[in-house]
PLY file of the C-alpha trace (Angstrom):
ply
format ascii 1.0
element vertex 466
property float x
property float y
property float z
element edge 465
property int vertex1
property int vertex2
end_header
13.29 28.12 5.28
15.78 25.36 5.90
15.46 22.15 3.89
16.19 19.07 5.99
19.55 17.41 5.42
18.72 13.78 6.09
22.27 12.70 5.39
23.43 14.25 8.65
24.15 11.68 11.36
21.61 11.24 14.13
23.39 11.01 17.54
23.27 7.65 19.31
22.63 9.33 22.65
21.14 12.70 23.61
21.59 14.23 27.03
20.30 17.79 26.51
18.22 18.88 23.54
17.35 22.45 22.47
14.32 22.94 20.16
14.18 25.99 17.85
10.51 26.69 17.35
9.44 24.63 20.41
5.96 26.09 20.53
4.59 24.48 17.36
2.13 21.56 17.77
4.61 19.00 16.33
7.71 20.38 18.04
6.05 20.83 21.40
4.88 17.20 21.25
8.34 16.00 20.48
9.83 18.08 23.26
7.37 16.60 25.76
8.34 13.05 24.67
12.09 13.96 25.08
11.21 15.06 28.62
9.40 11.77 29.20
12.58 9.99 28.08
14.57 11.73 30.79
16.33 14.19 28.55
16.93 17.82 29.54
14.91 20.00 27.21
15.16 23.70 26.41
13.73 25.65 23.54
12.64 28.97 22.08
9.92 30.40 19.94
9.07 33.86 18.64
5.97 34.28 20.83
4.61 32.94 24.07
1.88 30.30 23.86
-0.05 27.71 25.81
2.38 25.07 24.47
5.38 26.97 25.90
3.71 27.34 29.28
2.78 23.65 29.37
6.36 22.61 28.56
7.69 24.94 31.22
5.31 23.39 33.75
6.58 19.95 32.69
10.19 20.85 33.35
11.52 22.37 30.10
13.44 25.67 30.00
11.67 27.83 27.47
12.44 31.26 25.99
10.42 33.77 24.03
12.62 35.08 21.19
15.71 33.60 19.65
19.20 34.18 21.08
22.40 32.10 20.92
22.63 32.19 24.68
19.49 30.05 24.88
21.46 27.04 23.73
22.93 26.55 27.17
24.64 23.18 27.50
22.66 21.45 24.78
24.49 18.68 22.85
21.67 18.40 20.20
19.64 21.06 18.52
16.32 20.19 16.88
14.82 22.56 14.31
11.89 22.76 11.86
12.10 23.74 8.23
10.19 26.89 9.05
13.12 28.75 10.57
15.46 30.94 8.60
19.16 30.03 8.06
20.12 33.28 9.85
18.46 32.18 13.11
21.12 32.97 15.74
20.59 29.70 17.65
20.85 27.69 14.42
24.01 29.55 13.33
25.69 29.21 16.73
24.86 25.53 17.02
26.55 24.93 13.67
29.56 26.92 14.68
29.92 24.95 17.93
29.74 21.65 16.13
26.68 20.51 17.98
24.40 17.80 16.55
21.85 19.83 14.51
18.97 17.69 13.31
15.60 18.22 11.67
12.48 17.41 13.75
11.86 14.30 11.61
15.31 12.99 12.61
14.49 13.66 16.27
11.29 11.65 15.81
13.30 8.85 14.19
15.58 8.82 17.22
12.55 8.61 19.52
10.98 5.75 17.63
14.10 3.65 17.93
13.36 0.09 16.90
9.66 0.06 17.80
7.00 -1.36 15.49
5.89 1.69 13.50
2.60 2.63 11.88
3.24 5.63 9.57
0.24 7.64 8.27
0.96 9.60 5.08
-1.09 11.41 2.47
-1.90 14.84 1.19
-5.07 15.04 3.31
-6.57 13.24 6.26
-3.36 12.29 7.97
-4.06 13.97 11.33
-7.59 12.60 11.57
-6.60 9.09 10.52
-3.69 9.06 12.99
-6.06 10.22 15.77
-8.55 7.47 14.86
-5.85 4.77 15.01
-4.45 6.03 18.32
-7.77 6.41 20.14
-9.00 3.09 18.78
-5.88 1.28 19.96
-6.37 2.82 23.44
-10.02 1.73 23.43
-8.80 -1.81 22.56
-6.52 -1.83 25.62
-3.25 -0.96 23.92
-0.89 1.80 25.09
0.91 3.08 21.93
3.45 5.84 21.63
2.25 8.46 19.17
3.06 11.75 17.49
0.29 13.48 15.57
0.17 16.67 13.61
-2.70 18.05 15.70
-4.26 17.75 19.08
-6.57 14.73 19.49
-9.74 16.11 21.04
-10.48 13.53 23.69
-6.83 13.17 24.72
-6.00 16.87 24.82
-2.55 16.24 23.33
-0.91 15.64 19.98
1.70 13.12 21.35
2.40 10.86 24.22
4.78 8.11 25.33
3.20 4.70 25.82
4.17 1.40 27.40
3.77 -0.69 24.24
6.28 -1.44 21.54
3.91 0.11 18.99
4.47 3.66 17.73
2.00 5.58 15.55
3.09 8.74 13.72
1.74 11.20 11.21
4.42 11.02 8.55
5.11 14.32 6.76
5.47 14.01 2.96
5.82 17.78 2.47
9.62 17.73 2.50
10.30 14.05 1.87
11.08 13.30 5.54
8.53 10.40 5.62
11.14 8.35 3.77
13.38 8.48 6.83
11.27 6.21 9.03
11.56 2.37 9.35
7.84 1.73 8.82
6.08 -1.59 9.51
2.59 -0.61 8.36
2.18 2.30 5.90
-1.22 3.95 5.58
-1.64 6.24 2.53
-4.86 8.25 2.73
-4.53 9.82 -0.74
-1.89 11.18 -3.09
-3.15 14.54 -4.25
-0.11 16.42 -5.67
0.99 19.18 -3.33
4.32 20.60 -2.07
5.57 20.91 -5.61
7.96 23.58 -4.35
9.90 20.66 -2.81
9.30 17.90 -5.33
9.32 19.90 -8.56
6.85 17.64 -10.36
3.83 15.35 -9.92
6.00 12.42 -10.98
8.58 13.04 -8.21
5.71 13.37 -5.67
4.21 10.04 -6.63
7.61 8.34 -6.78
8.25 9.36 -3.16
5.01 7.65 -2.07
5.95 4.50 -3.98
9.33 4.37 -2.18
7.60 5.05 1.14
5.10 2.23 0.64
7.44 -0.35 -0.74
9.78 0.15 2.23
7.05 -0.95 4.77
8.02 -4.28 6.28
4.51 -5.59 7.00
1.72 -4.05 5.03
0.56 -1.12 2.85
-2.90 0.22 3.45
-3.93 2.50 0.57
-7.06 4.23 -0.79
-9.02 2.47 -3.49
-10.72 5.66 -4.60
-8.08 8.43 -4.89
-6.64 8.68 -8.44
-3.17 9.48 -7.13
-3.27 6.55 -4.73
-4.35 4.26 -7.59
-1.37 5.47 -9.58
0.94 4.74 -6.63
-0.61 1.31 -6.01
0.00 0.39 -9.68
3.70 1.08 -9.15
4.10 -0.96 -5.97
6.03 -4.21 -5.66
4.94 -4.82 -2.02
3.50 -8.32 -1.39
0.81 -7.20 1.09
-1.30 -4.28 -0.15
-4.74 -3.64 1.45
-7.09 -1.20 -0.23
-9.86 0.71 1.43
-12.70 2.99 0.24
-15.89 2.89 -1.72
-14.59 1.17 -4.88
-16.23 -2.14 -5.64
-12.95 -4.05 -5.41
-11.74 -2.47 -2.18
-10.48 -4.97 0.47
-12.11 -2.92 3.22
-15.14 -1.42 1.50
-17.69 1.24 2.51
-21.27 1.19 1.32
-24.55 2.75 2.37
-22.94 5.96 3.52
-25.23 8.46 5.29
-23.71 11.94 5.74
-26.73 13.77 7.19
-25.26 14.66 10.60
-22.46 12.51 11.99
-21.50 10.12 9.19
-22.54 6.40 9.17
-21.65 3.59 6.77
-21.52 -0.15 6.34
-18.04 -1.49 6.31
-17.05 -4.89 4.93
-13.95 -7.09 4.83
-14.28 -10.37 3.03
-17.66 -11.81 3.83
-17.99 -9.95 7.16
-19.97 -6.64 7.41
-20.56 -4.18 10.24
-22.52 -0.94 10.51
-20.37 1.99 11.68
-21.69 5.22 13.23
-19.03 7.91 13.78
-19.13 10.90 16.04
-17.73 13.18 13.33
-19.29 14.53 10.10
-18.36 14.11 6.47
-17.97 11.37 3.92
-14.25 11.97 4.01
-14.24 10.94 7.62
-15.99 7.69 6.83
-13.19 7.01 4.38
-10.57 7.97 6.94
-12.26 5.53 9.38
-12.07 2.72 6.76
-8.34 3.29 6.50
-8.00 3.26 10.27
-10.00 -0.02 10.45
-7.79 -1.55 7.76
-4.71 -0.67 9.84
-6.28 -2.27 12.95
-7.05 -5.41 10.94
-3.40 -5.50 9.85
-2.42 -5.30 13.52
-4.52 -8.40 14.25
-7.82 -7.03 15.55
-11.19 -8.28 14.34
-13.55 -6.21 12.24
-16.26 -5.69 14.85
-13.78 -4.71 17.56
-11.96 -2.38 15.15
-15.19 -0.62 14.08
-16.45 -0.18 17.66
-13.07 1.26 18.69
-12.88 3.77 15.77
-16.45 4.92 16.48
-15.19 6.48 19.72
-12.98 9.04 17.97
-14.22 12.58 18.87
-12.19 14.56 16.39
-9.01 16.67 16.35
-8.53 20.30 17.21
-8.87 22.60 14.12
-10.82 20.00 12.21
-14.42 21.30 11.82
-14.14 22.53 15.42
-17.05 24.50 16.88
-15.85 27.64 18.71
-19.14 29.32 19.65
-22.68 30.25 18.74
-23.98 33.81 18.71
-27.55 34.79 17.79
-28.02 31.33 16.22
-24.92 31.52 13.99
-22.37 28.70 14.61
-18.68 29.60 14.17
-16.33 26.78 13.18
-12.68 26.46 12.38
-10.97 24.00 10.01
-7.34 23.44 9.09
-8.15 22.87 5.43
-5.53 24.56 3.20
-5.69 22.61 -0.10
-8.68 22.68 -2.50
-9.44 19.01 -1.81
-9.47 19.63 1.94
-11.59 22.77 1.58
-14.10 20.79 -0.50
-14.25 18.01 2.14
-14.70 20.47 5.04
-17.45 22.39 3.25
-19.24 19.18 2.25
-19.14 18.06 5.86
-20.62 21.36 6.87
-23.32 21.08 4.19
-24.29 17.70 5.57
-25.22 19.17 9.00
-26.13 22.83 8.38
-29.66 21.90 7.32
-31.45 24.94 5.89
-28.66 27.25 6.98
-26.04 28.77 4.74
-22.28 28.41 4.81
-20.08 31.51 4.99
-16.41 30.63 4.51
-13.56 32.88 5.74
-10.59 31.65 3.73
-6.92 32.44 4.42
-4.79 31.10 1.59
-1.66 29.35 2.84
1.79 30.01 1.21
2.35 32.07 -1.89
3.52 29.06 -3.95
0.37 27.03 -3.30
-1.89 30.08 -3.87
-0.13 30.94 -7.15
-0.37 27.34 -8.35
-3.95 26.57 -7.21
-5.90 29.86 -7.02
-8.37 28.78 -9.71
-9.05 25.51 -7.97
-9.60 27.29 -4.62
-12.05 29.70 -6.24
-13.99 26.90 -7.94
-14.30 24.83 -4.74
-15.33 27.81 -2.59
-17.82 29.18 -5.14
-19.36 25.70 -5.54
-19.55 24.55 -1.93
-19.95 27.80 0.16
-22.82 30.21 -0.11
-20.47 33.13 0.39
-16.72 33.51 0.86
-14.82 36.25 2.73
-11.28 36.16 1.40
-8.28 37.22 3.56
-4.73 37.71 2.42
-2.15 34.96 2.11
-0.40 33.51 5.15
3.15 33.23 3.88
4.56 30.83 6.51
8.09 30.13 5.48
7.85 31.95 2.15
8.67 35.49 1.02
5.82 37.45 -0.65
5.35 37.03 -4.41
4.17 40.17 -6.25
0.52 39.87 -7.30
-0.16 36.76 -5.17
-2.74 37.82 -2.62
-6.19 36.80 -1.50
-7.54 38.99 -4.33
-5.97 36.59 -6.81
-8.30 33.88 -5.53
-11.32 36.08 -5.22
-10.82 37.45 -8.71
-11.10 33.95 -10.13
-14.74 33.57 -8.92
-17.12 33.36 -11.86
-19.75 35.27 -9.82
-18.22 38.13 -7.88
-21.41 38.35 -5.83
-20.29 35.14 -3.99
-17.01 36.59 -2.70
-15.75 39.57 -0.79
-12.01 40.31 -0.53
-11.30 41.97 2.79
-7.63 42.03 3.84
-8.40 43.90 7.12
-9.40 41.30 9.68
-11.70 43.49 11.74
-13.59 44.53 8.64
-13.73 40.92 7.48
-15.21 39.81 10.79
-17.77 42.60 10.71
-18.72 41.80 7.10
-19.19 38.09 7.89
-21.37 38.98 10.87
-23.43 41.44 8.84
-24.46 38.85 6.27
-24.93 35.92 8.65
-28.38 34.93 9.84
-29.81 32.45 12.28
-28.97 28.87 11.36
-25.92 29.81 9.27
-22.38 28.36 9.72
-19.34 30.64 9.54
-16.24 28.52 9.01
-12.65 29.75 8.97
-10.41 27.78 6.63
-6.59 27.59 6.54
-3.61 26.18 8.38
-2.10 29.55 9.19
-3.43 31.76 12.00
-6.87 32.37 10.62
-8.46 30.86 13.75
-7.38 34.03 15.59
-10.13 35.96 13.78
-12.82 33.83 15.54
-13.12 36.05 18.70
-13.57 39.03 16.38
-16.34 37.21 14.47
-18.16 36.21 17.63
-17.91 39.68 19.00
-19.11 41.20 15.74
-22.08 38.83 15.84
-22.87 39.98 19.41
-22.56 43.63 18.47
-24.72 43.06 15.42
-27.46 41.51 17.59
-27.31 44.38 20.10
-27.31 46.99 17.39
0 1
1 2
2 3
3 4
4 5
5 6
6 7
7 8
8 9
9 10
10 11
11 12
12 13
13 14
14 15
15 16
16 17
17 18
18 19
19 20
20 21
21 22
22 23
23 24
24 25
25 26
26 27
27 28
28 29
29 30
30 31
31 32
32 33
33 34
34 35
35 36
36 37
37 38
38 39
39 40
40 41
41 42
42 43
43 44
44 45
45 46
46 47
47 48
48 49
49 50
50 51
51 52
52 53
53 54
54 55
55 56
56 57
57 58
58 59
59 60
60 61
61 62
62 63
63 64
64 65
65 66
66 67
67 68
68 69
69 70
70 71
71 72
72 73
73 74
74 75
75 76
76 77
77 78
78 79
79 80
80 81
81 82
82 83
83 84
84 85
85 86
86 87
87 88
88 89
89 90
90 91
91 92
92 93
93 94
94 95
95 96
96 97
97 98
98 99
99 100
100 101
101 102
102 103
103 104
104 105
105 106
106 107
107 108
108 109
109 110
110 111
111 112
112 113
113 114
114 115
115 116
116 117
117 118
118 119
119 120
120 121
121 122
122 123
123 124
124 125
125 126
126 127
127 128
128 129
129 130
130 131
131 132
132 133
133 134
134 135
135 136
136 137
137 138
138 139
139 140
140 141
141 142
142 143
143 144
144 145
145 146
146 147
147 148
148 149
149 150
150 151
151 152
152 153
153 154
154 155
155 156
156 157
157 158
158 159
159 160
160 161
161 162
162 163
163 164
164 165
165 166
166 167
167 168
168 169
169 170
170 171
171 172
172 173
173 174
174 175
175 176
176 177
177 178
178 179
179 180
180 181
181 182
182 183
183 184
184 185
185 186
186 187
187 188
188 189
189 190
190 191
191 192
192 193
193 194
194 195
195 196
196 197
197 198
198 199
199 200
200 201
201 202
202 203
203 204
204 205
205 206
206 207
207 208
208 209
209 210
210 211
211 212
212 213
213 214
214 215
215 216
216 217
217 218
218 219
219 220
220 221
221 222
222 223
223 224
224 225
225 226
226 227
227 228
228 229
229 230
230 231
231 232
232 233
233 234
234 235
235 236
236 237
237 238
238 239
239 240
240 241
241 242
242 243
243 244
244 245
245 246
246 247
247 248
248 249
249 250
250 251
251 252
252 253
253 254
254 255
255 256
256 257
257 258
258 259
259 260
260 261
261 262
262 263
263 264
264 265
265 266
266 267
267 268
268 269
269 270
270 271
271 272
272 273
273 274
274 275
275 276
276 277
277 278
278 279
279 280
280 281
281 282
282 283
283 284
284 285
285 286
286 287
287 288
288 289
289 290
290 291
291 292
292 293
293 294
294 295
295 296
296 297
297 298
298 299
299 300
300 301
301 302
302 303
303 304
304 305
305 306
306 307
307 308
308 309
309 310
310 311
311 312
312 313
313 314
314 315
315 316
316 317
317 318
318 319
319 320
320 321
321 322
322 323
323 324
324 325
325 326
326 327
327 328
328 329
329 330
330 331
331 332
332 333
333 334
334 335
335 336
336 337
337 338
338 339
339 340
340 341
341 342
342 343
343 344
344 345
345 346
346 347
347 348
348 349
349 350
350 351
351 352
352 353
353 354
354 355
355 356
356 357
357 358
358 359
359 360
360 361
361 362
362 363
363 364
364 365
365 366
366 367
367 368
368 369
369 370
370 371
371 372
372 373
373 374
374 375
375 376
376 377
377 378
378 379
379 380
380 381
381 382
382 383
383 384
384 385
385 386
386 387
387 388
388 389
389 390
390 391
391 392
392 393
393 394
394 395
395 396
396 397
397 398
398 399
399 400
400 401
401 402
402 403
403 404
404 405
405 406
406 407
407 408
408 409
409 410
410 411
411 412
412 413
413 414
414 415
415 416
416 417
417 418
418 419
419 420
420 421
421 422
422 423
423 424
424 425
425 426
426 427
427 428
428 429
429 430
430 431
431 432
432 433
433 434
434 435
435 436
436 437
437 438
438 439
439 440
440 441
441 442
442 443
443 444
444 445
445 446
446 447
447 448
448 449
449 450
450 451
451 452
452 453
453 454
454 455
455 456
456 457
457 458
458 459
459 460
460 461
461 462
462 463
463 464
464 465
């Protein structure tokens, strides 16, 4: 893993950019926007993917595997924190004296001096960003945007627009959200995470205070989340707008109905409007309130803002249905923190009816699993009817002895509610064997757990035929 060095200069002009790890959702989106800006783009990733093929079709030169020769005539190299310092392209770029910048610095370069809406928070960033972008488009605007996930109805995570407005999902995980010159800051929540970077809850909260106070126009922040309340108490910003269910919220939700797609009444001042979303879950009603608050800050009226947000159809890997076999629905969700897992399972509970929820959980990173395994176990045992536990997706981290999926499963109070199965085929077959008509199977994690879904669907088919 490479920590971003935000003190490094960002080049004033870029002619040819090479992206190390170009296939990721964030990096591929950035690369596409560089192409849109008329810059020659090349890049590499460890495996082929739809993103690589789409970039190649758009005019980028892409490579599978990493090799110093892939740098070509690039004058700037863009990297993620997920690569290793020994990456041959990274090492050679440094040796040649090329501009080597983190992806957040590349995004900063793209934004330029545009009016920026930055969406930050431990959870809900991708959905909230998608809501703001699609609502702006519905209202006739044409914003530039970079999101952390694909917006369902747009089929992309990023795009160049004609307007001066730029909307980004701002990543707090490594502190890079402090780099941007933000006009309107949206903070969905401040649930301590990424302590491997920050070291303490205090440092994590302090980063959010600095992020918010630097916004030049407005801060939109949750009225409900304890961490957000702590941040709000430390702000000196003159224009703070709160949103949520709390009685004193500036943009307040009441009369929430979460049976099926969520609905709520939303109020600002003396004006109220009923809101019916196309997505499920109380957490999405709260995300929508934050998006509406941002639109109000941009000058739109409450009714127009609510109607526009209602058109949001979701983002890929957020409670996304992949198939139905013998009456069992198989979903995928990106949730990788206990709070996110709880929200995803509560959303599923609101629409599953009399069916049961079978979670297939892939813990993400050894550090988070080691720090939060008890919280994961409690949430899964409380909100899922049964959990199939896979092993840890290490991402950028080296394995830690004793930190496996079994650490989480072992923390369940009732071992009858969990089954630790490190072998994916066996896990798929086990989930299929216990599922019955009307149940939901939902994969949870931000690693590659979604790749087990074809195995689950096939196991359900085989189970029916058998």
